[in-house]
Biopython code that builds the backbone (N, CA, C, O; Angstrom):
import numpy as np
from Bio.PDB.StructureBuilder import StructureBuilder

atoms = [
    (1, "MET", "N", (0.770, -1.681, -0.309)),
    (1, "MET", "CA", (-0.355, -0.072, -0.090)),
    (1, "MET", "C", (1.192, 1.112, 0.349)),
    (1, "MET", "O", (2.083, 1.121, 1.198)),
    (2, "LYS", "N", (0.802, 1.898, -0.724)),
    (2, "LYS", "CA", (2.203, 2.875, -1.001)),
    (2, "LYS", "C", (1.080, 4.806, -0.510)),
    (2, "LYS", "O", (0.126, 5.342, -1.074)),
    (3, "LEU", "N", (2.065, 5.275, 0.980)),
    (3, "LEU", "CA", (0.969, 5.908, 1.492)),
    (3, "LEU", "C", (0.998, 7.046, 1.045)),
    (3, "LEU", "O", (1.747, 7.235, 0.087)),
    (4, "LYS", "N", (0.419, 7.878, 1.432)),
    (4, "LYS", "CA", (0.724, 9.611, 1.399)),
    (4, "LYS", "C", (1.387, 10.161, 2.226)),
    (4, "LYS", "O", (1.479, 9.991, 3.441)),
    (5, "PHE", "N", (2.007, 11.049, 1.332)),
    (5, "PHE", "CA", (2.551, 12.398, 2.353)),
    (5, "PHE", "C", (2.114, 12.791, 3.254)),
    (5, "PHE", "O", (2.806, 13.718, 3.673)),
    (6, "ARG", "N", (1.327, 12.610, 3.817)),
    (6, "ARG", "CA", (0.063, 13.045, 4.822)),
    (6, "ARG", "C", (0.446, 12.318, 6.509)),
    (6, "ARG", "O", (0.709, 12.460, 7.704)),
    (7, "ASP", "N", (0.130, 11.237, 5.016)),
    (7, "ASP", "CA", (-0.245, 9.916, 6.435)),
    (7, "ASP", "C", (1.589, 9.213, 6.562)),
    (7, "ASP", "O", (1.791, 8.238, 7.285)),
    (8, "LYS", "N", (2.736, 9.862, 5.780)),
    (8, "LYS", "CA", (3.606, 9.956, 5.741)),
    (8, "LYS", "C", (4.275, 10.101, 7.798)),
    (8, "LYS", "O", (4.804, 9.523, 8.748)),
    (9, "LEU", "N", (3.733, 11.214, 7.333)),
    (9, "LEU", "CA", (4.578, 13.141, 8.296)),
    (9, "LEU", "C", (3.272, 12.491, 9.510)),
    (9, "LEU", "O", (3.704, 12.723, 10.639)),
    (10, "ILE", "N", (2.419, 12.058, 9.557)),
    (10, "ILE", "CA", (1.520, 11.765, 10.500)),
    (10, "ILE", "C", (2.501, 11.326, 11.670)),
    (10, "ILE", "O", (2.904, 11.745, 12.755)),
    (11, "ILE", "N", (2.694, 9.938, 10.587)),
    (11, "ILE", "CA", (3.255, 9.176, 11.166)),
    (11, "ILE", "C", (4.571, 9.331, 12.169)),
    (11, "ILE", "O", (4.656, 9.227, 13.393)),
    (12, "ALA", "N", (5.571, 9.627, 11.138)),
    (12, "ALA", "CA", (6.846, 10.266, 11.990)),
    (12, "ALA", "C", (6.432, 11.119, 13.280)),
    (12, "ALA", "O", (7.024, 11.061, 14.358)),
    (13, "VAL", "N", (5.394, 11.867, 13.015)),
    (13, "VAL", "CA", (5.407, 12.892, 13.502)),
    (13, "VAL", "C", (5.000, 11.605, 15.454)),
    (13, "VAL", "O", (5.525, 11.741, 16.559)),
    (14, "VAL", "N", (4.305, 10.937, 15.157)),
    (14, "VAL", "CA", (3.252, 10.932, 16.320)),
    (14, "VAL", "C", (4.963, 9.986, 16.744)),
    (14, "VAL", "O", (5.694, 10.603, 17.519)),
    (15, "TYR", "N", (5.358, 8.931, 16.357)),
    (15, "TYR", "CA", (6.884, 7.672, 16.372)),
    (15, "TYR", "C", (7.852, 9.095, 17.169)),
    (15, "TYR", "O", (8.436, 8.723, 18.186)),
    (16, "ASP", "N", (8.054, 10.586, 16.816)),
    (16, "ASP", "CA", (9.013, 10.931, 17.647)),
    (16, "ASP", "C", (8.548, 11.769, 18.585)),
    (16, "ASP", "O", (9.262, 12.397, 19.366)),
    (17, "VAL", "N", (7.255, 11.804, 18.534)),
    (17, "VAL", "CA", (6.854, 12.106, 20.068)),
    (17, "VAL", "C", (6.392, 10.913, 21.201)),
    (17, "VAL", "O", (6.275, 11.090, 22.414)),
    (18, "LEU", "N", (6.193, 9.803, 20.540)),
    (18, "LEU", "CA", (6.242, 8.745, 21.598)),
    (18, "LEU", "C", (7.542, 8.919, 21.185)),
    (18, "LEU", "O", (7.337, 9.832, 20.385)),
    (19, "ASP", "N", (9.319, 8.625, 21.109)),
    (19, "ASP", "CA", (10.102, 8.699, 21.446)),
    (19, "ASP", "C", (10.789, 9.401, 22.258)),
    (19, "ASP", "O", (11.957, 9.063, 22.453)),
    (20, "ILE", "N", (10.250, 10.542, 22.932)),
    (20, "ILE", "CA", (10.769, 11.471, 23.267)),
    (20, "ILE", "C", (10.240, 10.590, 25.429)),
    (20, "ILE", "O", (11.093, 10.211, 26.231)),
    (21, "PRO", "N", (9.452, 10.579, 25.551)),
    (21, "PRO", "CA", (9.467, 9.749, 26.476)),
    (21, "PRO", "C", (9.583, 7.811, 26.703)),
    (21, "PRO", "O", (8.949, 6.871, 27.182)),
    (22, "MET", "N", (11.054, 8.172, 25.860)),
    (22, "MET", "CA", (12.268, 6.700, 26.101)),
    (22, "MET", "C", (13.075, 7.344, 26.584)),
    (22, "MET", "O", (13.840, 6.684, 27.287)),
    (23, "PHE", "N", (13.343, 8.720, 26.523)),
    (23, "PHE", "CA", (14.938, 9.734, 27.261)),
    (23, "PHE", "C", (14.230, 8.709, 28.278)),
    (23, "PHE", "O", (14.427, 7.499, 28.175)),
    (24, "PHE", "N", (13.687, 9.068, 28.921)),
    (24, "PHE", "CA", (13.381, 9.424, 30.726)),
    (24, "PHE", "C", (12.929, 7.266, 31.364)),
    (24, "PHE", "O", (12.847, 6.721, 32.464)),
    (25, "LEU", "N", (12.758, 6.738, 29.786)),
    (25, "LEU", "CA", (12.492, 5.156, 30.063)),
    (25, "LEU", "C", (13.567, 4.576, 30.370)),
    (25, "LEU", "O", (13.805, 3.670, 31.169)),
    (26, "ASN", "N", (14.410, 5.350, 29.457)),
    (26, "ASN", "CA", (15.510, 4.754, 29.233)),
    (26, "ASN", "C", (17.002, 4.557, 30.162)),
    (26, "ASN", "O", (18.152, 4.135, 30.039)),
    (27, "GLY", "N", (16.305, 5.034, 30.918)),
    (27, "GLY", "CA", (16.834, 4.934, 32.573)),
    (27, "GLY", "C", (16.159, 3.520, 33.262)),
    (27, "GLY", "O", (16.755, 2.461, 33.066)),
    (28, "LEU", "N", (15.095, 3.525, 33.949)),
    (28, "LEU", "CA", (14.130, 2.256, 34.369)),
    (28, "LEU", "C", (14.652, 1.302, 33.875)),
    (28, "LEU", "O", (14.941, 0.376, 34.633)),
    (29, "THR", "N", (15.000, 1.167, 32.246)),
    (29, "THR", "CA", (15.303, -0.208, 31.899)),
    (29, "THR", "C", (16.167, -0.005, 31.320)),
    (29, "THR", "O", (16.083, 0.269, 30.123)),
    (30, "PHE", "N", (17.339, -0.069, 31.991)),
    (30, "PHE", "CA", (18.641, 0.018, 31.915)),
    (30, "PHE", "C", (18.715, 0.049, 30.272)),
    (30, "PHE", "O", (19.129, -1.005, 29.788)),
    (31, "GLY", "N", (18.390, 1.058, 29.365)),
    (31, "GLY", "CA", (18.552, 1.081, 28.397)),
    (31, "GLY", "C", (17.933, -0.299, 27.525)),
    (31, "GLY", "O", (18.552, -0.785, 26.579)),
    (32, "ILE", "N", (16.782, -0.764, 27.951)),
    (32, "ILE", "CA", (16.681, -1.736, 26.642)),
    (32, "ILE", "C", (15.765, -1.470, 25.677)),
    (32, "ILE", "O", (15.975, -1.745, 24.496)),
    (33, "ALA", "N", (13.924, -0.530, 26.402)),
    (33, "ALA", "CA", (13.621, 0.418, 26.015)),
    (33, "ALA", "C", (13.397, 1.534, 25.055)),
    (33, "ALA", "O", (12.325, 1.627, 24.457)),
    (34, "GLY", "N", (14.196, 2.236, 24.915)),
    (34, "GLY", "CA", (15.399, 2.861, 24.369)),
    (34, "GLY", "C", (15.233, 2.371, 22.788)),
    (34, "GLY", "O", (14.473, 2.703, 21.879)),
    (35, "GLU", "N", (17.076, 0.760, 23.000)),
    (35, "GLU", "CA", (17.265, 0.015, 21.928)),
    (35, "GLU", "C", (16.416, -0.290, 20.971)),
    (35, "GLU", "O", (16.609, -0.234, 19.757)),
    (36, "VAL", "N", (15.013, -0.771, 21.818)),
    (36, "VAL", "CA", (13.576, -2.005, 21.466)),
    (36, "VAL", "C", (13.602, -0.613, 19.856)),
    (36, "VAL", "O", (14.041, -0.401, 18.726)),
    (37, "TYR", "N", (12.666, -0.014, 21.089)),
    (37, "TYR", "CA", (12.103, 1.822, 20.597)),
    (37, "TYR", "C", (13.299, 2.303, 19.082)),
    (37, "TYR", "O", (13.196, 3.349, 18.442)),
    (38, "ASP", "N", (13.787, 1.788, 18.967)),
    (38, "ASP", "CA", (15.228, 2.308, 17.866)),
    (38, "ASP", "C", (15.596, 1.630, 16.682)),
    (38, "ASP", "O", (16.226, 1.850, 15.648)),
    (39, "LEU", "N", (14.780, 0.457, 17.389)),
    (39, "LEU", "CA", (15.379, -0.902, 15.915)),
    (39, "LEU", "C", (13.924, -0.689, 16.055)),
    (39, "LEU", "O", (13.963, -1.008, 17.244)),
    (40, "ILE", "N", (12.788, -0.449, 15.886)),
    (40, "ILE", "CA", (11.335, -0.549, 15.773)),
    (40, "ILE", "C", (11.617, 0.641, 14.477)),
    (40, "ILE", "O", (11.608, 0.389, 13.273)),
    (41, "GLY", "N", (11.852, 1.920, 15.092)),
    (41, "GLY", "CA", (11.838, 2.239, 14.162)),
    (41, "GLY", "C", (13.030, 2.809, 13.257)),
    (41, "GLY", "O", (13.016, 3.984, 12.888)),
    (42, "MET", "N", (13.743, 2.201, 13.021)),
    (42, "MET", "CA", (15.328, 2.036, 11.809)),
    (42, "MET", "C", (13.417, 1.232, 10.548)),
    (42, "MET", "O", (12.833, 1.807, 9.630)),
    (43, "ALA", "N", (13.145, -0.062, 11.136)),
    (43, "ALA", "CA", (12.203, -0.607, 10.061)),
    (43, "ALA", "C", (11.318, -0.085, 9.944)),
    (43, "ALA", "O", (10.710, -0.587, 8.999)),
    (44, "LEU", "N", (10.515, 1.131, 10.582)),
    (44, "LEU", "CA", (9.943, 2.060, 10.090)),
    (44, "LEU", "C", (9.925, 3.320, 9.186)),
    (44, "LEU", "O", (9.010, 3.940, 8.644)),
    (45, "GLY", "N", (11.505, 3.494, 9.227)),
    (45, "GLY", "CA", (11.734, 4.450, 8.278)),
    (45, "GLY", "C", (12.056, 3.945, 7.200)),
    (45, "GLY", "O", (11.677, 4.457, 6.147)),
    (46, "LEU", "N", (12.701, 3.008, 7.220)),
    (46, "LEU", "CA", (12.395, 1.775, 6.124)),
    (46, "LEU", "C", (11.417, 1.559, 4.721)),
    (46, "LEU", "O", (11.423, 1.367, 3.505)),
    (47, "TYR", "N", (10.194, 1.845, 6.498)),
    (47, "TYR", "CA", (9.077, 1.393, 5.181)),
    (47, "TYR", "C", (8.293, 2.555, 4.723)),
    (47, "TYR", "O", (7.376, 2.371, 3.924)),
    (48, "LEU", "N", (8.604, 3.862, 5.207)),
    (48, "LEU", "CA", (8.061, 5.133, 4.672)),
    (48, "LEU", "C", (8.425, 6.110, 3.633)),
    (48, "LEU", "O", (7.869, 7.099, 3.155)),
    (49, "ILE", "N", (10.213, 5.140, 3.329)),
    (49, "ILE", "CA", (10.930, 6.489, 3.113)),
    (49, "ILE", "C", (12.286, 4.990, 2.277)),
    (49, "ILE", "O", (12.910, 5.236, 1.245)),
    (50, "GLY", "N", (12.337, 4.485, 2.557)),
    (50, "GLY", "CA", (12.635, 2.715, 2.077)),
    (50, "GLY", "C", (14.454, 3.500, 2.722)),
    (50, "GLY", "O", (14.685, 4.025, 3.811)),
    (51, "PRO", "N", (15.330, 3.290, 1.647)),
    (51, "PRO", "CA", (16.586, 3.070, 2.573)),
    (51, "PRO", "C", (17.164, 4.220, 3.102)),
    (51, "PRO", "O", (18.288, 4.125, 3.596)),
    (52, "LEU", "N", (16.624, 5.219, 3.084)),
    (52, "LEU", "CA", (16.979, 6.497, 3.579)),
    (52, "LEU", "C", (16.792, 6.703, 4.704)),
    (52, "LEU", "O", (17.432, 7.328, 5.549)),
    (53, "GLY", "N", (15.247, 5.781, 4.741)),
    (53, "GLY", "CA", (15.300, 5.862, 6.518)),
    (53, "GLY", "C", (15.933, 4.976, 7.653)),
    (53, "GLY", "O", (15.693, 5.015, 8.860)),
    (54, "LEU", "N", (16.911, 4.066, 6.874)),
    (54, "LEU", "CA", (18.006, 3.601, 7.817)),
    (54, "LEU", "C", (18.765, 4.408, 8.742)),
    (54, "LEU", "O", (19.205, 4.110, 9.852)),
    (55, "LEU", "N", (18.855, 5.706, 7.949)),
    (55, "LEU", "CA", (19.269, 7.305, 8.249)),
    (55, "LEU", "C", (19.216, 7.017, 10.711)),
    (55, "LEU", "O", (20.020, 7.227, 11.619)),
    (56, "ASN", "N", (17.863, 6.506, 10.618)),
    (56, "ASN", "CA", (17.221, 6.574, 11.350)),
    (56, "ASN", "C", (17.950, 5.632, 12.685)),
    (56, "ASN", "O", (17.571, 5.711, 13.854)),
    (57, "ALA", "N", (19.491, 4.416, 11.997)),
    (57, "ALA", "CA", (20.069, 4.122, 12.704)),
    (57, "ALA", "C", (20.741, 4.765, 13.670)),
    (57, "ALA", "O", (20.499, 4.329, 14.796)),
    (58, "TRP", "N", (21.605, 5.773, 13.604)),
    (58, "TRP", "CA", (22.028, 6.474, 14.013)),
    (58, "TRP", "C", (21.724, 6.601, 15.841)),
    (58, "TRP", "O", (22.500, 6.450, 16.785)),
    (59, "GLU", "N", (20.588, 6.864, 15.805)),
    (59, "GLU", "CA", (20.025, 6.477, 18.110)),
    (59, "GLU", "C", (20.400, 6.057, 18.038)),
    (59, "GLU", "O", (21.537, 6.300, 18.442)),
    (60, "LEU", "N", (20.108, 4.509, 17.324)),
    (60, "LEU", "CA", (21.524, 3.161, 17.889)),
    (60, "LEU", "C", (22.297, 3.084, 18.677)),
    (60, "LEU", "O", (22.439, 2.305, 19.619)),
    (61, "LEU", "N", (23.506, 4.880, 17.912)),
    (61, "LEU", "CA", (24.706, 4.745, 18.318)),
    (61, "LEU", "C", (25.109, 4.871, 19.471)),
    (61, "LEU", "O", (26.097, 4.569, 20.140)),
    (62, "ASP", "N", (23.363, 5.799, 19.678)),
    (62, "ASP", "CA", (23.336, 6.676, 21.419)),
    (62, "ASP", "C", (23.440, 5.927, 22.737)),
    (62, "ASP", "O", (22.483, 6.190, 23.464)),
    (63, "VAL", "N", (24.319, 5.065, 23.272)),
    (63, "VAL", "CA", (23.779, 4.821, 24.618)),
    (63, "VAL", "C", (22.500, 5.606, 25.336)),
    (63, "VAL", "O", (21.358, 5.397, 25.746)),
    (64, "SER", "N", (23.426, 6.579, 25.210)),
    (64, "SER", "CA", (22.634, 8.032, 26.454)),
    (64, "SER", "C", (21.393, 7.499, 26.758)),
    (64, "SER", "O", (20.863, 6.955, 27.727)),
    (65, "ASN", "N", (20.812, 8.125, 24.571)),
    (65, "ASN", "CA", (19.869, 7.630, 24.231)),
    (65, "ASN", "C", (19.299, 9.653, 24.609)),
    (65, "ASN", "O", (18.291, 10.002, 25.223)),
    (66, "THR", "N", (20.007, 10.260, 24.191)),
    (66, "THR", "CA", (20.122, 12.195, 24.404)),
    (66, "THR", "C", (19.197, 12.396, 22.865)),
    (66, "THR", "O", (18.130, 12.983, 22.687)),
    (67, "ILE", "N", (19.946, 11.769, 22.028)),
    (67, "ILE", "CA", (19.490, 12.123, 20.370)),
    (67, "ILE", "C", (17.928, 12.037, 20.474)),
    (67, "ILE", "O", (17.289, 12.653, 19.621)),
    (68, "GLU", "N", (17.463, 11.553, 21.135)),
    (68, "GLU", "CA", (15.582, 10.693, 21.132)),
    (68, "GLU", "C", (15.088, 12.234, 21.219)),
    (68, "GLU", "O", (13.938, 12.465, 20.846)),
    (69, "LEU", "N", (15.840, 13.235, 21.660)),
    (69, "LEU", "CA", (14.606, 14.462, 21.745)),
    (69, "LEU", "C", (15.078, 14.809, 20.240)),
    (69, "LEU", "O", (14.227, 15.691, 20.126)),
    (70, "PHE", "N", (15.803, 14.842, 18.867)),
    (70, "PHE", "CA", (15.908, 15.338, 18.414)),
    (70, "PHE", "C", (14.573, 13.891, 17.174)),
    (70, "PHE", "O", (14.568, 12.665, 17.061)),
    (71, "PRO", "N", (13.444, 15.380, 16.368)),
    (71, "PRO", "CA", (12.799, 14.722, 15.958)),
    (71, "PRO", "C", (13.498, 13.493, 14.043)),
    (71, "PRO", "O", (13.110, 13.386, 12.879)),
    (72, "THR", "N", (14.337, 13.058, 14.686)),
    (72, "THR", "CA", (14.697, 12.624, 13.113)),
    (72, "THR", "C", (14.347, 12.011, 12.339)),
    (72, "THR", "O", (14.885, 12.149, 11.240)),
    (73, "MET", "N", (12.780, 10.564, 12.565)),
    (73, "MET", "CA", (11.872, 10.046, 11.232)),
    (73, "MET", "C", (11.207, 11.304, 10.682)),
    (73, "MET", "O", (10.527, 11.156, 9.667)),
    (74, "THR", "N", (11.305, 12.471, 11.191)),
    (74, "THR", "CA", (9.989, 13.201, 11.372)),
    (74, "THR", "C", (11.460, 14.390, 10.280)),
    (74, "THR", "O", (11.032, 15.379, 9.685)),
    (75, "VAL", "N", (12.886, 14.083, 10.217)),
    (75, "VAL", "CA", (13.078, 15.288, 9.299)),
    (75, "VAL", "C", (13.618, 13.956, 8.330)),
    (75, "VAL", "O", (12.729, 14.163, 7.504)),
    (76, "LEU", "N", (13.925, 13.451, 8.086)),
    (76, "LEU", "CA", (14.163, 12.150, 6.909)),
    (76, "LEU", "C", (12.490, 11.705, 6.680)),
    (76, "LEU", "O", (12.263, 10.515, 6.463)),
    (77, "VAL", "N", (11.637, 12.425, 6.718)),
    (77, "VAL", "CA", (10.313, 11.900, 5.933)),
    (77, "VAL", "C", (10.496, 13.196, 5.492)),
    (77, "VAL", "O", (10.683, 13.175, 4.276)),
    (78, "LEU", "N", (10.533, 14.640, 6.077)),
    (78, "LEU", "CA", (9.946, 15.978, 5.086)),
    (78, "LEU", "C", (11.316, 16.480, 4.570)),
    (78, "LEU", "O", (11.362, 17.505, 3.890)),
    (79, "TYR", "N", (12.454, 15.770, 4.881)),
    (79, "TYR", "CA", (13.483, 15.739, 3.852)),
    (79, "TYR", "C", (13.734, 14.718, 1.991)),
    (79, "TYR", "O", (14.464, 14.822, 1.006)),
    (80, "SER", "N", (12.551, 13.788, 2.484)),
    (80, "SER", "CA", (13.020, 12.447, 1.510)),
    (80, "SER", "C", (11.542, 13.245, 0.366)),
    (80, "SER", "O", (11.473, 13.214, -0.863)),
    (81, "HIS", "N", (10.459, 13.943, 1.458)),
    (81, "HIS", "CA", (9.625, 14.299, -0.374)),
    (81, "HIS", "C", (9.673, 15.632, -0.626)),
    (81, "HIS", "O", (8.716, 16.179, -1.175)),
    (82, "PHE", "N", (11.174, 16.571, -0.135)),
    (82, "PHE", "CA", (11.036, 18.089, -0.698)),
    (82, "PHE", "C", (12.412, 17.470, -1.780)),
    (82, "PHE", "O", (13.073, 18.289, -2.419)),
    (83, "ARG", "N", (12.665, 16.203, -1.856)),
    (83, "ARG", "CA", (14.656, 16.330, -2.408)),
    (83, "ARG", "C", (14.600, 16.569, -3.787)),
    (83, "ARG", "O", (15.396, 17.034, -4.603)),
    (84, "ARG", "N", (12.506, 15.769, -3.882)),
    (84, "ARG", "CA", (12.889, 15.615, -6.246)),
    (84, "ARG", "C", (12.116, 17.018, -6.118)),
    (84, "ARG", "O", (11.883, 17.689, -7.124)),
]
sb = StructureBuilder()
sb.init_structure("model")
sb.init_model(0)
sb.init_chain("A")
sb.init_seg("    ")
for serial, (resi, resn, name, xyz) in enumerate(atoms, 1):
    if name == "N":
        sb.init_residue(resn, " ", resi, " ")
    sb.init_atom(name, np.array(xyz, "f"), 0.0, 1.0, " ", f" {name:<3s}", serial, name[0])
structure = sb.get_structure()
Protein backbone atom coordinates (compact mmCIF):
# COMPACT_ATOMS: atom_id res chain seq x y z
CA MET A 1 0.00 0.00 0.00
CA LYS A 2 1.39 3.37 -1.05
CA LEU A 3 1.10 5.99 1.66
CA LYS A 4 0.59 9.65 0.87
CA PHE A 5 3.05 12.24 2.12
CA ARG A 6 0.55 13.51 4.70
CA ASP A 7 0.12 10.03 6.16
CA LYS A 8 3.86 9.45 6.30
CA LEU A 9 4.36 12.77 8.05
CA ILE A 10 1.65 12.01 10.62
CA ILE A 11 3.20 8.61 11.37
CA ALA A 12 6.67 10.17 11.67
CA VAL A 13 5.50 12.92 14.03
CA VAL A 14 3.63 10.44 16.23
CA TYR A 15 6.70 8.19 16.31
CA ASP A 16 8.96 11.10 17.30
CA VAL A 17 6.56 12.33 19.98
CA LEU A 18 6.40 8.83 21.47
CA ASP A 19 10.21 8.69 21.26
CA ILE A 20 10.58 11.49 23.83
CA PRO A 21 9.38 9.40 26.83
CA MET A 22 11.94 6.76 25.86
CA PHE A 23 14.61 9.22 27.05
CA PHE A 24 13.17 8.98 30.57
CA LEU A 25 12.00 5.36 30.40
CA ASN A 26 15.44 4.25 29.30
CA GLY A 27 16.86 4.78 32.77
CA LEU A 28 14.24 2.54 34.33
CA THR A 29 14.78 -0.32 31.88
CA PHE A 30 18.60 -0.17 31.81
CA GLY A 31 18.63 1.00 28.19
CA ILE A 32 16.62 -1.86 26.75
CA ALA A 33 13.39 0.04 26.00
CA GLY A 34 15.19 2.78 24.08
CA GLU A 35 17.18 0.37 21.96
CA VAL A 36 14.13 -1.73 21.08
CA TYR A 37 12.18 1.41 20.18
CA ASP A 38 15.07 2.54 17.96
CA LEU A 39 15.08 -0.82 16.16
CA ILE A 40 11.35 -0.44 15.55
CA GLY A 41 12.04 3.09 14.27
CA MET A 42 14.65 1.79 11.87
CA ALA A 43 12.17 -0.70 10.41
CA LEU A 44 9.46 1.98 10.28
CA GLY A 45 11.82 4.36 8.49
CA LEU A 46 12.66 1.69 5.96
CA TYR A 47 8.94 1.11 5.34
CA LEU A 48 8.04 4.81 5.09
CA ILE A 49 10.87 6.19 2.98
CA GLY A 50 12.99 3.30 1.79
CA PRO A 51 16.75 3.00 2.29
CA LEU A 52 16.98 6.61 3.45
CA GLY A 53 14.97 5.55 6.51
CA LEU A 54 17.92 3.48 7.67
CA LEU A 55 19.57 6.74 8.68
CA ASN A 56 17.29 6.59 11.69
CA ALA A 57 19.67 3.89 12.95
CA TRP A 58 22.04 6.62 14.13
CA GLU A 59 19.88 6.73 17.27
CA LEU A 60 21.13 3.23 18.07
CA LEU A 61 24.69 4.53 18.34
CA ASP A 62 23.85 6.80 21.28
CA VAL A 63 23.61 4.65 24.40
CA SER A 64 22.67 7.65 26.57
CA ASN A 65 19.61 8.22 24.33
CA THR A 66 19.94 12.00 24.34
CA ILE A 67 19.38 11.91 20.57
CA GLU A 68 15.84 10.75 21.32
CA LEU A 69 14.91 14.39 21.79
CA PHE A 70 15.65 15.18 18.10
CA PRO A 71 12.80 14.46 15.62
CA THR A 72 14.86 12.27 13.31
CA MET A 73 12.03 10.45 11.57
CA THR A 74 10.10 13.65 10.85
CA VAL A 75 13.18 15.32 9.36
CA LEU A 76 13.87 12.27 7.17
CA VAL A 77 10.29 12.15 5.88
CA LEU A 78 10.36 15.88 5.09
CA TYR A 79 13.74 15.55 3.38
CA SER A 80 12.63 12.58 1.28
CA HIS A 81 9.55 14.47 0.13
CA PHE A 82 11.22 17.77 -0.74
CA ARG A 83 14.40 16.42 -2.33
CA ARG A 84 12.48 15.57 -5.52
